[in-house]
PyMOL Python script that loads the backbone (N, CA, C, O; Angstrom):
from pymol import cmd

cmd.read_pdbstr("""\
ATOM      1  N   UNK A   1       0.840  -1.173   0.000  1.00  0.00           N
ATOM      2  CA  UNK A   1       0.000   0.000   0.000  1.00  0.00           C
ATOM      3  C   UNK A   1       0.892   1.245   0.000  1.00  0.00           C
ATOM      4  O   UNK A   1       1.902   1.295   0.702  1.00  0.00           O
ATOM      5  N   UNK A   2       0.515   2.230  -0.780  1.00  0.00           N
ATOM      6  CA  UNK A   2       1.307   3.459  -0.870  1.00  0.00           C
ATOM      7  C   UNK A   2       1.127   4.296   0.399  1.00  0.00           C
ATOM      8  O   UNK A   2       0.177   4.111   1.160  1.00  0.00           O
ATOM      9  N   UNK A   3       2.067   5.220   0.600  1.00  0.00           N
ATOM     10  CA  UNK A   3       1.989   6.120   1.743  1.00  0.00           C
ATOM     11  C   UNK A   3       0.673   6.896   1.698  1.00  0.00           C
ATOM     12  O   UNK A   3       0.017   7.061   2.726  1.00  0.00           O
ATOM     13  N   UNK A   4       0.288   7.367   0.524  1.00  0.00           N
ATOM     14  CA  UNK A   4      -0.951   8.142   0.402  1.00  0.00           C
ATOM     15  C   UNK A   4      -2.164   7.310   0.802  1.00  0.00           C
ATOM     16  O   UNK A   4      -3.040   7.800   1.514  1.00  0.00           O
ATOM     17  N   UNK A   5      -2.222   6.080   0.360  1.00  0.00           N
ATOM     18  CA  UNK A   5      -3.354   5.221   0.708  1.00  0.00           C
ATOM     19  C   UNK A   5      -3.372   4.917   2.205  1.00  0.00           C
ATOM     20  O   UNK A   5      -4.437   4.890   2.822  1.00  0.00           O
ATOM     21  N   UNK A   6      -2.200   4.691   2.787  1.00  0.00           N
ATOM     22  CA  UNK A   6      -2.132   4.473   4.232  1.00  0.00           C
ATOM     23  C   UNK A   6      -2.588   5.720   4.994  1.00  0.00           C
ATOM     24  O   UNK A   6      -3.314   5.618   5.983  1.00  0.00           O
ATOM     25  N   UNK A   7      -2.160   6.888   4.530  1.00  0.00           N
ATOM     26  CA  UNK A   7      -2.574   8.137   5.164  1.00  0.00           C
ATOM     27  C   UNK A   7      -4.085   8.321   5.086  1.00  0.00           C
ATOM     28  O   UNK A   7      -4.714   8.725   6.064  1.00  0.00           O
ATOM     29  N   UNK A   8      -4.658   8.032   3.946  1.00  0.00           N
ATOM     30  CA  UNK A   8      -6.105   8.165   3.794  1.00  0.00           C
ATOM     31  C   UNK A   8      -6.835   7.243   4.755  1.00  0.00           C
ATOM     32  O   UNK A   8      -7.860   7.622   5.321  1.00  0.00           O
ATOM     33  N   UNK A   9      -6.320   6.038   4.944  1.00  0.00           N
ATOM     34  CA  UNK A   9      -6.932   5.102   5.883  1.00  0.00           C
ATOM     35  C   UNK A   9      -6.810   5.610   7.320  1.00  0.00           C
ATOM     36  O   UNK A   9      -7.771   5.549   8.086  1.00  0.00           O
ATOM     37  N   UNK A  10      -5.639   6.104   7.678  1.00  0.00           N
ATOM     38  CA  UNK A  10      -5.417   6.641   9.027  1.00  0.00           C
ATOM     39  C   UNK A  10      -6.334   7.847   9.261  1.00  0.00           C
ATOM     40  O   UNK A  10      -6.984   7.939  10.302  1.00  0.00           O
ATOM     41  N   UNK A  11      -6.385   8.757   8.307  1.00  0.00           N
ATOM     42  CA  UNK A  11      -7.254   9.928   8.433  1.00  0.00           C
ATOM     43  C   UNK A  11      -8.712   9.514   8.588  1.00  0.00           C
ATOM     44  O   UNK A  11      -9.438  10.074   9.409  1.00  0.00           O
ATOM     45  N   UNK A  12      -9.130   8.550   7.813  1.00  0.00           N
ATOM     46  CA  UNK A  12     -10.500   8.065   7.899  1.00  0.00           C
ATOM     47  C   UNK A  12     -10.805   7.515   9.286  1.00  0.00           C
ATOM     48  O   UNK A  12     -11.861   7.792   9.855  1.00  0.00           O
ATOM     49  N   UNK A  13      -9.873   6.732   9.825  1.00  0.00           N
ATOM     50  CA  UNK A  13     -10.077   6.140  11.152  1.00  0.00           C
ATOM     51  C   UNK A  13     -10.071   7.184  12.261  1.00  0.00           C
ATOM     52  O   UNK A  13     -10.936   7.165  13.136  1.00  0.00           O
ATOM     53  N   UNK A  14      -9.106   8.091  12.230  1.00  0.00           N
ATOM     54  CA  UNK A  14      -8.966   9.081  13.305  1.00  0.00           C
ATOM     55  C   UNK A  14     -10.070  10.138  13.235  1.00  0.00           C
ATOM     56  O   UNK A  14     -10.660  10.489  14.257  1.00  0.00           O
ATOM     57  N   UNK A  15     -10.346  10.641  12.039  1.00  0.00           N
ATOM     58  CA  UNK A  15     -11.332  11.709  11.886  1.00  0.00           C
ATOM     59  C   UNK A  15     -12.758  11.191  11.748  1.00  0.00           C
ATOM     60  O   UNK A  15     -13.723  11.945  11.872  1.00  0.00           O
ATOM     61  N   UNK A  16     -12.875   9.893  11.491  1.00  0.00           N
ATOM     62  CA  UNK A  16     -14.169   9.249  11.274  1.00  0.00           C
ATOM     63  C   UNK A  16     -14.935   9.904  10.129  1.00  0.00           C
ATOM     64  O   UNK A  16     -16.115  10.235  10.246  1.00  0.00           O
ATOM     65  N   UNK A  17     -14.213  10.080   9.008  1.00  0.00           N
ATOM     66  CA  UNK A  17     -14.812  10.634   7.791  1.00  0.00           C
ATOM     67  C   UNK A  17     -14.379   9.780   6.598  1.00  0.00           C
ATOM     68  O   UNK A  17     -13.448   8.983   6.705  1.00  0.00           O
ATOM     69  N   UNK A  18     -15.054   9.949   5.474  1.00  0.00           N
ATOM     70  CA  UNK A  18     -14.721   9.252   4.242  1.00  0.00           C
ATOM     71  C   UNK A  18     -13.578   9.987   3.544  1.00  0.00           C
ATOM     72  O   UNK A  18     -13.669  11.192   3.306  1.00  0.00           O
ATOM     73  N   UNK A  19     -12.513   9.274   3.220  1.00  0.00           N
ATOM     74  CA  UNK A  19     -11.340   9.909   2.609  1.00  0.00           C
ATOM     75  C   UNK A  19     -10.952   9.295   1.264  1.00  0.00           C
ATOM     76  O   UNK A  19      -9.918   9.656   0.702  1.00  0.00           O
ATOM     77  N   UNK A  20     -11.748   8.392   0.748  1.00  0.00           N
ATOM     78  CA  UNK A  20     -11.354   7.681  -0.478  1.00  0.00           C
ATOM     79  C   UNK A  20     -11.160   8.612  -1.674  1.00  0.00           C
ATOM     80  O   UNK A  20     -10.390   8.291  -2.579  1.00  0.00           O
ATOM     81  N   UNK A  21     -11.833   9.745  -1.696  1.00  0.00           N
ATOM     82  CA  UNK A  21     -11.722  10.675  -2.825  1.00  0.00           C
ATOM     83  C   UNK A  21     -10.658  11.754  -2.617  1.00  0.00           C
ATOM     84  O   UNK A  21     -10.492  12.627  -3.469  1.00  0.00           O
ATOM     85  N   UNK A  22      -9.939  11.705  -1.502  1.00  0.00           N
ATOM     86  CA  UNK A  22      -8.912  12.707  -1.226  1.00  0.00           C
ATOM     87  C   UNK A  22      -7.793  12.623  -2.266  1.00  0.00           C
ATOM     88  O   UNK A  22      -7.367  11.536  -2.655  1.00  0.00           O
ATOM     89  N   UNK A  23      -7.338  13.772  -2.698  1.00  0.00           N
ATOM     90  CA  UNK A  23      -6.215  13.902  -3.633  1.00  0.00           C
ATOM     91  C   UNK A  23      -5.084  14.644  -2.915  1.00  0.00           C
ATOM     92  O   UNK A  23      -5.263  15.096  -1.785  1.00  0.00           O
ATOM     93  N   UNK A  24      -3.935  14.769  -3.556  1.00  0.00           N
ATOM     94  CA  UNK A  24      -2.779  15.440  -2.954  1.00  0.00           C
ATOM     95  C   UNK A  24      -3.117  16.868  -2.528  1.00  0.00           C
ATOM     96  O   UNK A  24      -2.625  17.335  -1.501  1.00  0.00           O
ATOM     97  N   UNK A  25      -3.941  17.558  -3.292  1.00  0.00           N
ATOM     98  CA  UNK A  25      -4.251  18.954  -2.992  1.00  0.00           C
ATOM     99  C   UNK A  25      -5.491  19.120  -2.107  1.00  0.00           C
ATOM    100  O   UNK A  25      -5.954  20.243  -1.906  1.00  0.00           O
ATOM    101  N   UNK A  26      -6.032  18.024  -1.579  1.00  0.00           N
ATOM    102  CA  UNK A  26      -7.194  18.120  -0.696  1.00  0.00           C
ATOM    103  C   UNK A  26      -6.790  18.857   0.583  1.00  0.00           C
ATOM    104  O   UNK A  26      -5.902  18.397   1.301  1.00  0.00           O
ATOM    105  N   UNK A  27      -7.428  19.993   0.878  1.00  0.00           N
ATOM    106  CA  UNK A  27      -7.092  20.734   2.097  1.00  0.00           C
ATOM    107  C   UNK A  27      -7.541  19.963   3.330  1.00  0.00           C
ATOM    108  O   UNK A  27      -8.588  19.315   3.324  1.00  0.00           O
ATOM    109  N   UNK A  28      -6.740  20.040   4.383  1.00  0.00           N
ATOM    110  CA  UNK A  28      -7.036  19.312   5.615  1.00  0.00           C
ATOM    111  C   UNK A  28      -7.242  20.271   6.777  1.00  0.00           C
ATOM    112  O   UNK A  28      -8.353  20.746   7.011  1.00  0.00           O
ATOM    113  N   UNK A  29      -6.158  20.555   7.509  1.00  0.00           N
ATOM    114  CA  UNK A  29      -6.248  21.371   8.719  1.00  0.00           C
ATOM    115  C   UNK A  29      -6.830  22.742   8.397  1.00  0.00           C
ATOM    116  O   UNK A  29      -6.312  23.448   7.532  1.00  0.00           O
ATOM    117  N   UNK A  30      -7.893  23.119   9.082  1.00  0.00           N
ATOM    118  CA  UNK A  30      -8.564  24.385   8.829  1.00  0.00           C
ATOM    119  C   UNK A  30      -9.676  24.284   7.812  1.00  0.00           C
ATOM    120  O   UNK A  30     -10.487  25.203   7.693  1.00  0.00           O
ATOM    121  N   UNK A  31      -9.735  23.180   7.069  1.00  0.00           N
ATOM    122  CA  UNK A  31     -10.764  23.012   6.050  1.00  0.00           C
ATOM    123  C   UNK A  31     -11.776  21.926   6.422  1.00  0.00           C
ATOM    124  O   UNK A  31     -12.909  21.937   5.941  1.00  0.00           O
ATOM    125  N   UNK A  32     -11.370  21.003   7.269  1.00  0.00           N
ATOM    126  CA  UNK A  32     -12.244  19.917   7.703  1.00  0.00           C
ATOM    127  C   UNK A  32     -12.514  20.117   9.188  1.00  0.00           C
ATOM    128  O   UNK A  32     -11.580  20.109   9.990  1.00  0.00           O
ATOM    129  N   UNK A  33     -13.780  20.298   9.568  1.00  0.00           N
ATOM    130  CA  UNK A  33     -14.085  20.579  10.980  1.00  0.00           C
ATOM    131  C   UNK A  33     -13.525  19.548  11.955  1.00  0.00           C
ATOM    132  O   UNK A  33     -13.120  19.905  13.062  1.00  0.00           O
ATOM    133  N   UNK A  34     -13.497  18.297  11.568  1.00  0.00           N
ATOM    134  CA  UNK A  34     -12.992  17.239  12.445  1.00  0.00           C
ATOM    135  C   UNK A  34     -11.482  17.294  12.632  1.00  0.00           C
ATOM    136  O   UNK A  34     -10.949  16.705  13.572  1.00  0.00           O
ATOM    137  N   UNK A  35     -10.796  17.995  11.744  1.00  0.00           N
ATOM    138  CA  UNK A  35      -9.336  18.067  11.779  1.00  0.00           C
ATOM    139  C   UNK A  35      -8.923  19.248  12.657  1.00  0.00           C
ATOM    140  O   UNK A  35      -8.617  20.333  12.161  1.00  0.00           O
ATOM    141  N   UNK A  36      -8.920  19.017  13.962  1.00  0.00           N
ATOM    142  CA  UNK A  36      -8.558  20.050  14.920  1.00  0.00           C
ATOM    143  C   UNK A  36      -7.250  19.677  15.619  1.00  0.00           C
ATOM    144  O   UNK A  36      -6.598  18.706  15.235  1.00  0.00           O
ATOM    145  N   UNK A  37      -6.868  20.435  16.634  1.00  0.00           N
ATOM    146  CA  UNK A  37      -5.588  20.189  17.302  1.00  0.00           C
ATOM    147  C   UNK A  37      -5.542  18.820  17.977  1.00  0.00           C
ATOM    148  O   UNK A  37      -4.484  18.193  18.020  1.00  0.00           O
ATOM    149  N   UNK A  38      -6.658  18.352  18.500  1.00  0.00           N
ATOM    150  CA  UNK A  38      -6.691  17.015  19.102  1.00  0.00           C
ATOM    151  C   UNK A  38      -6.473  15.954  18.030  1.00  0.00           C
ATOM    152  O   UNK A  38      -5.776  14.968  18.265  1.00  0.00           O
ATOM    153  N   UNK A  39      -7.059  16.151  16.868  1.00  0.00           N
ATOM    154  CA  UNK A  39      -6.864  15.211  15.759  1.00  0.00           C
ATOM    155  C   UNK A  39      -5.396  15.177  15.338  1.00  0.00           C
ATOM    156  O   UNK A  39      -4.870  14.113  15.011  1.00  0.00           O
ATOM    157  N   UNK A  40      -4.736  16.327  15.345  1.00  0.00           N
ATOM    158  CA  UNK A  40      -3.313  16.381  14.998  1.00  0.00           C
ATOM    159  C   UNK A  40      -2.517  15.487  15.948  1.00  0.00           C
ATOM    160  O   UNK A  40      -1.669  14.709  15.510  1.00  0.00           O
ATOM    161  N   UNK A  41      -2.788  15.597  17.236  1.00  0.00           N
ATOM    162  CA  UNK A  41      -2.076  14.776  18.224  1.00  0.00           C
ATOM    163  C   UNK A  41      -2.348  13.287  18.006  1.00  0.00           C
ATOM    164  O   UNK A  41      -1.428  12.470  18.055  1.00  0.00           O
ATOM    165  N   UNK A  42      -3.597  12.942  17.770  1.00  0.00           N
ATOM    166  CA  UNK A  42      -3.947  11.538  17.525  1.00  0.00           C
ATOM    167  C   UNK A  42      -3.290  11.016  16.247  1.00  0.00           C
ATOM    168  O   UNK A  42      -2.833   9.874  16.196  1.00  0.00           O
ATOM    169  N   UNK A  43      -3.247  11.853  15.230  1.00  0.00           N
ATOM    170  CA  UNK A  43      -2.604  11.454  13.976  1.00  0.00           C
ATOM    171  C   UNK A  43      -1.111  11.223  14.174  1.00  0.00           C
ATOM    172  O   UNK A  43      -0.564  10.241  13.671  1.00  0.00           O
ATOM    173  N   UNK A  44      -0.452  12.111  14.898  1.00  0.00           N
ATOM    174  CA  UNK A  44       0.986  11.943  15.131  1.00  0.00           C
ATOM    175  C   UNK A  44       1.272  10.633  15.872  1.00  0.00           C
ATOM    176  O   UNK A  44       2.235   9.933  15.558  1.00  0.00           O
ATOM    177  N   UNK A  45       0.443  10.315  16.838  1.00  0.00           N
ATOM    178  CA  UNK A  45       0.607   9.053  17.564  1.00  0.00           C
ATOM    179  C   UNK A  45       0.438   7.875  16.612  1.00  0.00           C
ATOM    180  O   UNK A  45       1.224   6.928  16.650  1.00  0.00           O
ATOM    181  N   UNK A  46      -0.567   7.926  15.772  1.00  0.00           N
ATOM    182  CA  UNK A  46      -0.798   6.846  14.806  1.00  0.00           C
ATOM    183  C   UNK A  46       0.333   6.755  13.784  1.00  0.00           C
ATOM    184  O   UNK A  46       0.760   5.655  13.433  1.00  0.00           O
ATOM    185  N   UNK A  47       0.820   7.892  13.305  1.00  0.00           N
ATOM    186  CA  UNK A  47       1.921   7.880  12.341  1.00  0.00           C
ATOM    187  C   UNK A  47       3.141   7.189  12.940  1.00  0.00           C
ATOM    188  O   UNK A  47       3.761   6.339  12.300  1.00  0.00           O
ATOM    189  N   UNK A  48       3.475   7.556  14.161  1.00  0.00           N
ATOM    190  CA  UNK A  48       4.646   6.968  14.812  1.00  0.00           C
ATOM    191  C   UNK A  48       4.444   5.473  15.049  1.00  0.00           C
ATOM    192  O   UNK A  48       5.383   4.686  14.924  1.00  0.00           O
ATOM    193  N   UNK A  49       3.236   5.093  15.384  1.00  0.00           N
ATOM    194  CA  UNK A  49       2.951   3.673  15.631  1.00  0.00           C
ATOM    195  C   UNK A  49       2.969   2.868  14.326  1.00  0.00           C
ATOM    196  O   UNK A  49       3.606   1.817  14.249  1.00  0.00           O
ATOM    197  N   UNK A  50       2.286   3.353  13.331  1.00  0.00           N
ATOM    198  CA  UNK A  50       2.139   2.603  12.076  1.00  0.00           C
ATOM    199  C   UNK A  50       3.397   2.644  11.224  1.00  0.00           C
ATOM    200  O   UNK A  50       3.791   1.623  10.661  1.00  0.00           O
ATOM    201  N   UNK A  51       4.033   3.800  11.120  1.00  0.00           N
ATOM    202  CA  UNK A  51       5.200   3.938  10.256  1.00  0.00           C
ATOM    203  C   UNK A  51       6.517   3.661  10.985  1.00  0.00           C
ATOM    204  O   UNK A  51       7.579   3.658  10.363  1.00  0.00           O
ATOM    205  N   UNK A  52       6.453   3.432  12.292  1.00  0.00           N
ATOM    206  CA  UNK A  52       7.613   3.031  13.112  1.00  0.00           C
ATOM    207  C   UNK A  52       8.779   4.024  13.079  1.00  0.00           C
ATOM    208  O   UNK A  52       9.922   3.638  12.835  1.00  0.00           O
ATOM    209  N   UNK A  53       8.487   5.287  13.322  1.00  0.00           N
ATOM    210  CA  UNK A  53       9.528   6.300  13.445  1.00  0.00           C
ATOM    211  C   UNK A  53       9.004   7.424  14.317  1.00  0.00           C
ATOM    212  O   UNK A  53       7.798   7.567  14.518  1.00  0.00           O
ATOM    213  N   UNK A  54       9.930   8.219  14.831  1.00  0.00           N
ATOM    214  CA  UNK A  54       9.562   9.393  15.615  1.00  0.00           C
ATOM    215  C   UNK A  54       9.599  10.608  14.706  1.00  0.00           C
ATOM    216  O   UNK A  54      10.550  10.798  13.948  1.00  0.00           O
ATOM    217  N   UNK A  55       8.573  11.418  14.785  1.00  0.00           N
ATOM    218  CA  UNK A  55       8.529  12.653  14.008  1.00  0.00           C
ATOM    219  C   UNK A  55       9.225  13.739  14.801  1.00  0.00           C
ATOM    220  O   UNK A  55       8.921  13.960  15.973  1.00  0.00           O
ATOM    221  N   UNK A  56      10.160  14.416  14.153  1.00  0.00           N
ATOM    222  CA  UNK A  56      10.898  15.515  14.786  1.00  0.00           C
ATOM    223  C   UNK A  56       9.968  16.719  14.891  1.00  0.00           C
ATOM    224  O   UNK A  56       9.509  17.247  13.878  1.00  0.00           O
ATOM    225  N   UNK A  57       9.695  17.149  16.114  1.00  0.00           N
ATOM    226  CA  UNK A  57       8.786  18.281  16.329  1.00  0.00           C
ATOM    227  C   UNK A  57       9.260  19.546  15.628  1.00  0.00           C
ATOM    228  O   UNK A  57       8.447  20.406  15.288  1.00  0.00           O
ATOM    229  N   UNK A  58      10.564  19.669  15.407  1.00  0.00           N
ATOM    230  CA  UNK A  58      11.095  20.842  14.707  1.00  0.00           C
ATOM    231  C   UNK A  58      10.631  20.883  13.256  1.00  0.00           C
ATOM    232  O   UNK A  58      10.600  21.948  12.640  1.00  0.00           O
ATOM    233  N   UNK A  59      10.269  19.720  12.711  1.00  0.00           N
ATOM    234  CA  UNK A  59       9.805  19.645  11.324  1.00  0.00           C
ATOM    235  C   UNK A  59       8.330  19.993  11.182  1.00  0.00           C
ATOM    236  O   UNK A  59       7.852  20.206  10.068  1.00  0.00           O
ATOM    237  N   UNK A  60       7.605  20.054  12.289  1.00  0.00           N
ATOM    238  CA  UNK A  60       6.163  20.261  12.243  1.00  0.00           C
ATOM    239  C   UNK A  60       5.797  21.735  12.168  1.00  0.00           C
ATOM    240  O   UNK A  60       6.395  22.583  12.831  1.00  0.00           O
ATOM    241  N   UNK A  61       4.801  22.011  11.347  1.00  0.00           N
ATOM    242  CA  UNK A  61       4.212  23.341  11.261  1.00  0.00           C
ATOM    243  C   UNK A  61       2.774  23.150  10.791  1.00  0.00           C
ATOM    244  O   UNK A  61       2.390  22.058  10.373  1.00  0.00           O
ATOM    245  N   UNK A  62       2.002  24.193  10.862  1.00  0.00           N
ATOM    246  CA  UNK A  62       0.619  24.111  10.374  1.00  0.00           C
ATOM    247  C   UNK A  62       0.609  23.732   8.900  1.00  0.00           C
ATOM    248  O   UNK A  62      -0.308  23.054   8.436  1.00  0.00           O
ATOM    249  N   UNK A  63       1.621  24.163   8.167  1.00  0.00           N
ATOM    250  CA  UNK A  63       1.712  23.848   6.742  1.00  0.00           C
ATOM    251  C   UNK A  63       1.844  22.340   6.507  1.00  0.00           C
ATOM    252  O   UNK A  63       1.391  21.833   5.481  1.00  0.00           O
ATOM    253  N   UNK A  64       2.462  21.623   7.452  1.00  0.00           N
ATOM    254  CA  UNK A  64       2.622  20.172   7.317  1.00  0.00           C
ATOM    255  C   UNK A  64       1.283  19.467   7.220  1.00  0.00           C
ATOM    256  O   UNK A  64       1.191  18.380   6.649  1.00  0.00           O
ATOM    257  N   UNK A  65       0.241  20.080   7.776  1.00  0.00           N
ATOM    258  CA  UNK A  65      -1.087  19.482   7.819  1.00  0.00           C
ATOM    259  C   UNK A  65      -2.080  20.192   6.904  1.00  0.00           C
ATOM    260  O   UNK A  65      -3.287  19.970   7.005  1.00  0.00           O
ATOM    261  N   UNK A  66      -1.584  21.033   6.023  1.00  0.00           N
ATOM    262  CA  UNK A  66      -2.469  21.838   5.182  1.00  0.00           C
ATOM    263  C   UNK A  66      -3.155  21.041   4.079  1.00  0.00           C
ATOM    264  O   UNK A  66      -4.255  21.396   3.656  1.00  0.00           O
ATOM    265  N   UNK A  67      -2.523  19.972   3.607  1.00  0.00           N
ATOM    266  CA  UNK A  67      -3.121  19.159   2.541  1.00  0.00           C
ATOM    267  C   UNK A  67      -2.617  17.724   2.663  1.00  0.00           C
ATOM    268  O   UNK A  67      -1.649  17.443   3.369  1.00  0.00           O
ATOM    269  N   UNK A  68      -3.286  16.843   1.971  1.00  0.00           N
ATOM    270  CA  UNK A  68      -2.869  15.448   1.984  1.00  0.00           C
ATOM    271  C   UNK A  68      -1.455  15.312   1.425  1.00  0.00           C
ATOM    272  O   UNK A  68      -0.663  14.527   1.945  1.00  0.00           O
ATOM    273  N   UNK A  69      -1.131  16.054   0.388  1.00  0.00           N
ATOM    274  CA  UNK A  69       0.210  16.005  -0.201  1.00  0.00           C
ATOM    275  C   UNK A  69       1.284  16.478   0.764  1.00  0.00           C
ATOM    276  O   UNK A  69       2.362  15.887   0.830  1.00  0.00           O
ATOM    277  N   UNK A  70       1.002  17.542   1.515  1.00  0.00           N
ATOM    278  CA  UNK A  70       1.965  18.034   2.506  1.00  0.00           C
ATOM    279  C   UNK A  70       2.181  17.003   3.601  1.00  0.00           C
ATOM    280  O   UNK A  70       3.309  16.796   4.048  1.00  0.00           O
ATOM    281  N   UNK A  71       1.122  16.367   4.029  1.00  0.00           N
ATOM    282  CA  UNK A  71       1.213  15.343   5.060  1.00  0.00           C
ATOM    283  C   UNK A  71       1.986  14.130   4.541  1.00  0.00           C
ATOM    284  O   UNK A  71       2.778  13.528   5.266  1.00  0.00           O
ATOM    285  N   UNK A  72       1.749  13.790   3.302  1.00  0.00           N
ATOM    286  CA  UNK A  72       2.481  12.690   2.662  1.00  0.00           C
ATOM    287  C   UNK A  72       3.975  13.006   2.617  1.00  0.00           C
ATOM    288  O   UNK A  72       4.803  12.139   2.896  1.00  0.00           O
ATOM    289  N   UNK A  73       4.317  14.234   2.269  1.00  0.00           N
ATOM    290  CA  UNK A  73       5.729  14.642   2.237  1.00  0.00           C
ATOM    291  C   UNK A  73       6.367  14.536   3.615  1.00  0.00           C
ATOM    292  O   UNK A  73       7.510  14.095   3.739  1.00  0.00           O
ATOM    293  N   UNK A  74       5.636  14.937   4.650  1.00  0.00           N
ATOM    294  CA  UNK A  74       6.143  14.827   6.012  1.00  0.00           C
ATOM    295  C   UNK A  74       6.479  13.382   6.360  1.00  0.00           C
ATOM    296  O   UNK A  74       7.535  13.102   6.927  1.00  0.00           O
ATOM    297  N   UNK A  75       5.578  12.469   6.018  1.00  0.00           N
ATOM    298  CA  UNK A  75       5.798  11.054   6.306  1.00  0.00           C
ATOM    299  C   UNK A  75       6.987  10.521   5.526  1.00  0.00           C
ATOM    300  O   UNK A  75       7.831   9.824   6.089  1.00  0.00           O
ATOM    301  N   UNK A  76       7.067  10.833   4.261  1.00  0.00           N
ATOM    302  CA  UNK A  76       8.168  10.334   3.414  1.00  0.00           C
ATOM    303  C   UNK A  76       9.511  10.862   3.928  1.00  0.00           C
ATOM    304  O   UNK A  76      10.483  10.111   4.010  1.00  0.00           O
ATOM    305  N   UNK A  77       9.567  12.152   4.272  1.00  0.00           N
ATOM    306  CA  UNK A  77      10.822  12.729   4.789  1.00  0.00           C
ATOM    307  C   UNK A  77      11.184  12.126   6.140  1.00  0.00           C
ATOM    308  O   UNK A  77      12.354  11.844   6.398  1.00  0.00           O
ATOM    309  N   UNK A  78      10.207  11.928   6.990  1.00  0.00           N
ATOM    310  CA  UNK A  78      10.466  11.364   8.308  1.00  0.00           C
ATOM    311  C   UNK A  78      10.935   9.915   8.202  1.00  0.00           C
ATOM    312  O   UNK A  78      11.802   9.483   8.962  1.00  0.00           O
ATOM    313  N   UNK A  79      10.375   9.182   7.281  1.00  0.00           N
ATOM    314  CA  UNK A  79      10.796   7.785   7.082  1.00  0.00           C
ATOM    315  C   UNK A  79      12.230   7.733   6.561  1.00  0.00           C
ATOM    316  O   UNK A  79      13.014   6.877   6.971  1.00  0.00           O
ATOM    317  N   UNK A  80      12.567   8.643   5.663  1.00  0.00           N
ATOM    318  CA  UNK A  80      13.906   8.664   5.099  1.00  0.00           C
ATOM    319  C   UNK A  80      14.954   9.020   6.161  1.00  0.00           C
ATOM    320  O   UNK A  80      16.081   8.528   6.117  1.00  0.00           O
ATOM    321  N   UNK A  81      14.574   9.876   7.110  1.00  0.00           N
ATOM    322  CA  UNK A  81      15.497  10.311   8.154  1.00  0.00           C
ATOM    323  C   UNK A  81      15.663   9.273   9.249  1.00  0.00           C
ATOM    324  O   UNK A  81      16.622   9.320  10.019  1.00  0.00           O
ATOM    325  N   UNK A  82      14.721   8.330   9.318  1.00  0.00           N
ATOM    326  CA  UNK A  82      14.767   7.312  10.407  1.00  0.00           C
ATOM    327  C   UNK A  82      15.836   6.282  10.173  1.00  0.00           C
ATOM    328  O   UNK A  82      16.003   5.371  10.984  1.00  0.00           O
TER     329      UNK A  82
END
""", "prot")
cmd.dss("prot")
cmd.show_as("cartoon", "prot")
cmd.util.cbc("prot")
cmd.orient("prot")
């Protein structure tokens, strides 16, 4: 399964919304009511658990969660650094 497909599944589970139609440019944080600061924390926990790496807090910004593509880039970069 691709990183994008895994992310869509994680987002669907954490946010309890349908994500199958999400594309790279789909806006997330600030655009989806369910995607709030608590969801960010839950997502980070799931990312670390599922992808088996620690996300460097210095790499995080609101922009990291602005779209599915940005979130995908964060995961890919974090995996490469692990």
